[in-house]
C-alpha positions, 0 to 999 in steps of 0.5 A, a space after each residue: 559604691 563599687 561597679 559591681 554593687 552599682 550594677 545591682 541597682 534597679 537604676 543608675 546611669 552610665 555617668 554613675 558607672 564611670 564615676 564608680 570605675 574612676 574611684 575604684 581603678 583611676 589608672 585603668 584605661 577607659 578609652 583608647 584611640 590610636 596612640 592616645 589613652 584616657 584612664 578612668 580618672 582622666 575620663 571622669 575629670 573631663 566629663 566633669 569639665 564638659 558638664 560644667 561647661 554646658 551648665 555655664 552656657 545655660 544648657 539645662 537638663 533635657 536640653 539637646 546638643 548635637 555631635 557630628 564629627 569623626 571619631 575622637 576621644 573628644 567626641 566620646 568625652 562630650 557625649 559622656 559629659 553631656 549625660 552627666 549634666 542630664 543633657 540629651 545627645 543627638 549623635 549625627 552621622 557625618 556621612 549624611 547630606 548637608 540637607 539632612 544634617 540641617 534638618 536633624 539639628 533643627 528637629 533635635 532643637 540642638 542648642 550646641 553643635 560639636 563638629 570638626 573641619 570636615 563636617 563644617 565644610 560639608 555643611 557650608 551650603 546650609 550654614 545659615 539654617 543652623 542656629 546652634 553655636 558650634 564647638 570644634 572638637 578638632 580645634 579647627 576654625 569650624 567653631 569655638 575650639 574645644 579646648 577653649 570651650 571646656 571648663 577649667 581643670 578641676 571644674 565641678 558641675 552642679 549635681 543632676 539627679 537624672 530620672 529613668 524616663 529622661 532622654 539619653 540620646 536621639 538616634 536618627 534614621 538614615 533618611 535615605 527614603 525620606 526625612 530622617 526620623 529621630 528615636 528617643 532612647 531614655 536613660 532607663 532603657 540604656 541602664 536595662 541594656 547594660 545590666 542585661 549585658 552583665 547578667 544582672 537581670 
């Protein structure tokens, strides 16, 4: 199904949309950061590898992973690949205090924390309060190196039929006036936003 045809559907997912773009124009640039670029074909394959790695580790649909790191292509592929596995993503602001980050990881019930050296250093005072296994997106000693954690090239995840009411992500308030509060955004709501953004509704 083409991207245009997919956007006419009452419900699909961000992952479906990227898959359609990868089949339609695999060489077209999908993500660009500084001097690095991922084509739609490359992004789609990396999303499969992330989803397969999550399934290998026993992360089930509607389980939650947290990401707290600087901007990177690895960050984006983990976020998107998690959605392909039906896994909820809690993106946490690296500027948050260590106390707030520990609270948010616990509140989200995150089973994995994707991070980097800078955030890991900031988390040092509360490290014993974070039970989630850590994956280092920057390949540092902040956790298991991302390239080592990632499923092998060509890996295919088990298909997951995501439902509209499943949580896509959990967005936390800043917590500047108290304990950070999480707001759940379902896949159906995000799909509606995308369709409206392309004048499909």
